[in-house]
C-alpha positions in Angstrom: -20.6 0.2 7.6 -18.0 -2.1 6.0 -15.4 -3.9 8.1 -12.0 -4.7 6.7 -8.5 -5.9 7.7 -5.0 -5.1 6.5 -2.7 -8.2 6.3 0.8 -9.2 5.5 3.3 -11.9 6.5 3.4 -10.2 10.0 0.1 -11.9 10.7 1.5 -15.3 9.5 -1.1 -17.9 8.6 -4.7 -16.6 8.5 -7.8 -18.8 8.6 -9.7 -16.9 6.0 -12.9 -19.0 6.5 -13.0 -17.7 10.1 -12.3 -14.1 8.8 -15.2 -14.2 6.4 -17.5 -15.8 9.0 -16.6 -13.0 11.5 -18.3 -10.4 9.3 -15.2 -8.9 7.6 -16.2 -7.5 4.2 -12.8 -6.6 2.7 -9.1 -7.1 3.0 -6.1 -5.1 2.0 -3.2 -7.5 1.3 0.4 -6.5 1.1 1.9 -7.6 -2.2 5.5 -6.9 -1.2 8.1 -4.4 -0.1 11.3 -2.7 -1.0 14.2 -3.1 1.3 15.2 0.2 3.0 18.9 -0.4 3.1 19.7 -2.2 -0.2 16.6 -1.4 -2.2 15.7 -4.9 -3.3 12.1 -5.8 -4.2 10.5 -8.7 -2.3 7.1 -10.5 -2.5 5.3 -10.9 0.8 5.6 -14.6 1.8 1.8 -14.9 2.3 0.6 -12.8 -0.6 -0.5 -15.5 -2.9 -2.2 -17.5 -0.1 -3.9 -14.4 1.3 -5.2 -13.1 -2.0 -6.4 -16.5 -3.3 -8.1 -17.3 0.0 -9.8 -13.9 0.4 -11.1 -13.8 -3.2 -12.3 -17.4 -3.1 -14.4 -16.5 -0.1 -16.0 -13.5 -1.8 -14.2 -10.7 0.1 -13.4 -7.5 -1.7 -9.7 -7.2 -2.1 -7.3 -4.3 -2.4 -3.5 -4.5 -2.3 -0.6 -2.4 -1.2 3.1 -2.1 -1.8 5.3 -1.0 1.1 7.5 1.4 -0.8 11.0 2.7 0.0 11.4 4.2 -3.5 14.0 6.9 -3.7 13.4 7.7 -7.4 10.6 7.8 -10.0 12.3 4.8 -11.7 12.0 2.8 -8.5 8.3 3.8 -8.1 7.6 2.6 -11.6 9.4 -0.7 -10.8 7.2 -1.1 -7.7 4.0 -0.4 -9.6 5.0 -3.0 -12.2 6.0 -5.4 -9.5 2.4 -5.2 -8.1 0.7 -5.3 -11.5 2.6 -8.5 -12.4 1.6 -10.2 -9.3 -2.1 -9.3 -9.3 -2.8 -10.0 -12.9 -4.5 -13.3 -12.2 -6.7 -12.0 -9.3 -9.8 -9.9 -9.0 -8.6 -6.8 -7.2 -11.7 -4.7 -6.7 -10.4 -2.1 -4.3 -7.7 0.5 -4.9 -4.0 -0.3 -5.2 -2.0 1.5 -2.5 1.4 3.2 -2.5 2.4 2.8 1.1 5.6 4.8 1.7 6.6 5.1 5.3 9.5 6.6 7.1 11.9 4.0 8.5 13.7 5.0 11.7 17.2 3.5 10.9 20.4 5.4 10.3 21.2 3.0 7.4 17.9 3.8 5.5 18.6 4.9 2.0 15.4 7.0 2.3 16.6 9.1 5.2 17.2 12.3 3.2 14.4 11.9 0.7 12.8 15.3 -0.1 9.1 16.0 -0.1 9.3 16.7 -3.8 10.9 13.4 -4.6 8.6 11.4 -2.4 5.6 13.1 -4.1 7.1 12.4 -7.5 7.4 8.7 -6.5 3.7 8.6 -5.4 2.6 10.2 -8.6 4.7 7.8 -10.7 3.3 4.7 -8.9 -0.3 6.0 -9.0 -0.2 6.9 -12.7 1.2 3.5 -13.6 -1.6 1.8 -11.6 -4.2 4.1 -13.2 -2.9 3.5 -16.7 -3.3 -0.2 -16.1 -7.0 0.3 -15.3 -6.9 0.2 -11.5 -7.8 2.8 -8.9 -4.6 4.1 -7.2 -4.4 5.3 -3.6 -1.8 6.8 -1.4 -1.4 5.7 2.2 0.0 8.1 4.9 -0.2 9.1 8.5 -0.6 12.6 9.9 3.1 13.4 9.9 3.8 12.2 6.3 0.6 13.9 5.2 1.7 17.3 6.6 5.4 17.1 6.0 6.2 14.2 3.6 3.9 14.9 0.6 2.8 17.9 -1.4 -0.8 16.8 -1.2 -1.9 19.4 -3.8 -0.2 17.1 -6.3 -2.0 14.0 -5.1 -5.6 15.1 -5.3 -6.4 12.8 -8.3 -5.9 9.7 -6.1 -7.7 8.2 -3.2 -6.1 8.6 0.3 -5.8 5.9 3.0 -5.3 7.9 6.1 -3.7 6.0 9.0 -4.5 7.0 12.6 -2.7 4.4 14.7 -3.7 5.9 18.0 -7.3 5.4 18.9 -9.6 8.4 18.5 -11.3 10.4 15.8 -9.6 11.5 12.6 -8.0 14.8 13.2 -6.1 15.5 10.0 -6.8 19.0 8.8 -7.3 18.1 5.2 
């Protein structure tokens, strides 16, 4: 069994020496996000500190991009945003497309179709794969059932989120 953590600027400063000493084997680190109202791309404030610290301590590292892409072009931009920022680091775990529904009436993603969302995931993942990395798609049960055409994503790893405690109960 391997133990890992998922971190972003929401955790603020992390003492990575303590993390490594606690038995954590790997970390998923957020590279950045796309704004859900205006669509700008932003690097996570702690990305460089987190990835440098985790890799220096010998943890396996994967990264993720919190996407709010509404087009294939935006998904390409997000993948290239990630690739530019990880080029000097040893990323050994998959690179994750993390598209999540935002509950805000001003969200530019509010009316995104399953087809377009799936197109975005494929565009991101293919860009990552073509750069020599392992792509992955993050989703929870609701987005897995109603947000993606999973038959089009079978070439990629999945990161299934089950925020409530319990056993995985996703049909697929």
